[in-house]
N, C-alpha and C positions, 0 to 999 in steps of 0.2 A: 846053783839052786835058783829056781824060778820063783821069785817072790810073789808074783801074781796069783799063783795057786793058794797062797796063804792070806790073800787080801781079806776074805771074810773073817778069818780068825783074828787078824790084826784089828779089824773094825769091832769085832765082838769084845776084845780086850779093852779097846778104847771106850766102848759103851759101858762096860762094867766099871772101869775106872771113873767115868763120868757119873755114874749112878752112885757109886760109893762116895765120891767127893760131894755130891748133891745131898746125900744123907747126913754126912758130917757137917757141912756148911749150914744146911737148913734144918738141923735137928729140932730146934725150938719151934720153928714154924710147923714142922710135921707133928710134933707133939700137941701143939695148939689146935691143929686141924682135927687130930684124934680126939682130944678133950672136948671138942665141940661136936663130936658125933659123925664126922666126915661129911654127911649129906648137907649140902648148902653151907659149908663151913668156909668157903672162899668167896668173898665179895671183893672183886678187884679194887673198887673205889675205897673200901675200908681196910683191906688186907693186902696191900701191894706185895709185901714179903711172902705171904702165903701163895699168892698167885705166881710169884717168881719161883718159889720151891716147886709148885705143881708143874710148871712148864719146864723147869730144869730137869726134873725126874721124868717127865713125859718124853722129853727129847732123848734121854738116855734109853728109854724103852723103844722108841722109834728107831734109834740108831742100832740097837741090838736086833730089832726085827729085820732091818736092811742087811745086817751082817749074817743073820741066819739064811736069808734069801740068797745072798751071795754064796754062802757055803753050799747051799742046796744046788745052785747052778754049777758050781765047780765040781762037787763030789758026786752028786746024783745024776745030773744031766751031762756031765763031762764037757761043759762048755766054759768059755771065759766070761767074766763079767763084762757086760757091754761097756764100751768106752764112755757113752753118755753118763753112766753112773759116776765114773771118775770125774768127768767134767762138772757134773752137778755138785759133787762133794767138794771139788776144788773151788768152785764159785762160791758156794756156801761158806767154806772155810776162809777164803779171802775177804768176803764181806764181814764175817765174824771177827777176823783179825783187825780189820779196819776200824770197826766200832768198839771192839774190846781187845786191845793188844795184849793185855795180861789175862790170857785165858787159855783153855785147852784146844782152841781151834787150830793152833800150830800143829798139834799131833796128827791132824787129819790130812794136812797138805801133802806130806810124803806118801801117805797111803793113797791119796787120789792120783798122784803122779804114777805110782806103781800100776794102778788100774788102767790109766790112759796109755802108758807106754806099750809098745808091742813086744 
């Protein structure tokens, strides 16, 4: 089985897991943002945890968008995901692991390696 053709699906599952974890971990901050009416409800200097929740969830959505693009390349265009995508994911993950060793960045490292390998 060639794992590379499933790289977009693997990243989509990682993005989904990331988003679910973010909703669970940041539930209070999400509820506070909602109770303040969403618009202008995050002032980073006053609401660091709300800002963290926003960026955590935003990153999950961006990761999912990248996964969809990868799936489109593989399934619709019939091409491999470019190696540079794997390299960027690997670098991002290694930086993330360096600064936050107890995190989900570890999940992306093997996925990046699959994309990079021939």
